[in-house]
C-alpha positions in Angstrom: -29.0 30.4 11.6 -25.4 29.0 11.4 -25.3 25.1 12.3 -21.8 24.4 13.9 -20.6 20.8 13.1 -18.5 19.2 15.7 -15.2 17.6 15.2 -16.6 14.1 14.6 -19.2 15.4 12.0 -16.2 17.1 10.3 -14.1 13.7 10.2 -17.1 12.0 8.8 -17.6 14.4 6.0 -14.0 14.2 5.1 -14.4 10.4 5.3 -17.3 10.6 2.9 -14.9 12.5 0.4 -12.2 9.9 0.7 -14.6 7.1 0.1 -16.0 9.1 -3.1 -12.8 9.6 -4.6 -10.9 6.4 -3.7 -12.4 4.4 -6.9 -11.2 7.3 -9.1 -7.7 7.7 -10.3 -6.3 9.3 -7.1 -4.1 7.7 -4.6 -5.5 8.7 -1.6 -4.9 8.3 2.4 -7.0 9.6 5.1 -4.8 10.8 8.3 -6.8 11.4 11.5 -5.8 14.0 13.8 -3.2 12.7 16.3 0.5 12.1 16.6 2.2 14.6 13.9 -1.1 15.5 12.4 -2.7 18.5 13.6 -5.9 17.8 12.0 -7.9 15.4 10.2 -6.6 15.5 6.5 -7.0 13.7 3.2 -4.2 13.4 1.1 -4.4 13.0 -2.7 -1.9 12.0 -5.0 -2.9 13.2 -8.4 -1.0 12.9 -11.8 -1.3 14.5 -15.3 0.3 12.3 -17.9 3.3 10.5 -16.9 5.4 13.5 -15.8 3.4 15.8 -13.4 2.1 14.9 -10.1 1.2 16.8 -6.9 0.1 16.1 -3.5 -3.2 17.9 -2.6 -4.3 18.0 1.1 -7.7 18.5 2.0 -8.8 19.8 5.6 -12.3 20.2 6.6 -13.1 22.6 9.6 -15.7 25.0 10.9 -15.2 28.7 10.5 -17.4 30.7 13.1 -19.8 32.9 11.1 -19.2 31.5 7.8 -19.5 27.6 8.0 -17.9 24.5 7.0 -15.0 25.2 4.8 -13.0 22.4 2.8 -9.4 23.8 2.1 -7.5 22.3 -0.8 -3.7 22.9 -0.9 -0.7 21.4 -2.9 2.5 22.9 -3.5 5.6 22.7 -5.7 9.4 23.1 -4.3 11.3 25.5 -6.4 14.8 24.7 -5.0 15.6 22.3 -7.7 14.7 24.5 -10.3 16.7 27.3 -8.6 19.7 25.0 -8.7 19.2 24.0 -12.3 19.0 27.8 -13.6 19.2 30.4 -10.7 19.2 33.3 -13.4 16.0 32.2 -14.7 14.1 32.5 -11.4 14.8 35.7 -9.7 12.6 36.7 -6.8 11.0 39.6 -9.0 10.3 37.0 -11.7 8.6 34.5 -9.5 6.4 37.4 -8.0 5.5 38.9 -11.5 4.7 35.1 -12.7 2.5 34.3 -9.8 0.7 37.8 -10.0 0.1 37.2 -13.6 -1.1 33.7 -13.2 -3.5 34.9 -10.4 -5.0 37.5 -12.8 -5.8 34.9 -15.6 -7.2 32.3 -13.1 -10.9 32.3 -12.7 -10.8 30.7 -9.3 -8.1 29.2 -6.8 -5.0 31.2 -5.9 -1.2 30.8 -6.2 0.9 31.9 -3.3 4.7 32.2 -2.9 6.2 30.9 0.5 9.7 32.2 1.5 9.5 30.5 5.1 8.0 27.2 6.6 6.0 27.4 9.7 9.1 27.3 11.6 10.7 30.3 10.0 13.1 28.2 8.1 14.1 29.6 4.6 12.3 27.9 1.6 11.0 28.9 -1.9 7.9 27.0 -2.3 4.8 27.8 -4.7 1.3 26.8 -3.3 -1.7 26.1 -5.2 -5.0 26.6 -2.7 -8.6 26.8 -3.0 -11.1 27.0 -0.2 -14.9 26.2 -0.6 -18.0 26.3 1.8 -19.5 23.0 1.9 -21.0 20.2 4.0 -19.6 17.5 2.2 -23.1 16.1 2.1 -24.6 14.6 -1.0 -23.2 13.6 -4.3 -23.4 17.1 -6.0 -21.2 18.4 -3.3 -18.7 15.7 -3.7 -19.0 15.8 -7.4 -18.0 19.6 -6.9 -14.8 18.5 -4.7 -13.5 16.4 -7.7 -14.1 19.2 -10.1 -12.0 21.3 -7.8 -9.3 18.7 -7.7 -9.2 18.7 -11.4 -8.9 22.5 -11.6 -6.2 22.5 -9.2 -4.2 20.0 -11.6 -5.0 22.2 -14.4 -3.5 25.2 -12.5 -0.5 23.0 -11.6 -0.1 22.1 -15.1 0.0 25.8 -16.3 2.3 26.7 -13.4 4.7 23.9 -14.4 4.2 25.2 -18.4 5.5 28.6 -17.3 8.4 27.3 -15.2 9.3 25.1 -18.0 9.3 27.8 -20.5 11.5 30.0 -18.0 13.8 27.3 -17.5 14.3 27.1 -21.4 15.3 30.7 -21.5 12.0 32.5 -22.3 11.4 35.8 -20.6 8.6 35.9 -18.5 6.5 38.0 -20.9 7.3 35.7 -23.6 6.2 32.7 -21.4 2.9 34.2 -20.4 2.2 35.2 -24.0 2.5 31.7 -25.1 0.4 30.4 -22.3 -2.2 32.9 -23.2 -2.3 31.8 -27.0 -2.4 28.0 -25.6 -5.3 28.6 -23.2 -7.3 31.0 -25.9 -7.0 27.8 -28.1 -8.4 25.4 -25.6 
């Protein structure tokens, strides 16, 4: 028998996650559904070292016949890289890179978005992960932190690949280099 959470219960679950991650090294803000915010959202600003940072949005919703789902999403705008070296990042190279990275990732997903929600052209790589959870109990909250850390690792791998391409490596050489590094860890 499926238990359906109402909007207030979902909001409280997301607030529990906010309270759990607040004392950690994440800058976070909870945004309630309303003016300009289509649904309750937890925004997390996470960093790796001094140079890599990404904002991750977390939304908590009920999906009929599945349960309560927490969705994590972060993105990287490719436009600055394309301006710096357009030859390194053809559409074909970007798609092959994303397919190659998705094959090597045990969980999570990298997507390539060429339009925003209004149909305006963009070039963005998104990183997403979705999990079933009630956001109740410390074990569930700890899993969420592990997922956030995993998303940052994926982001680091993505940025490393893009850096190698920007420096002139072929996609094949960049993927080989990353495979060797990942096998050493």
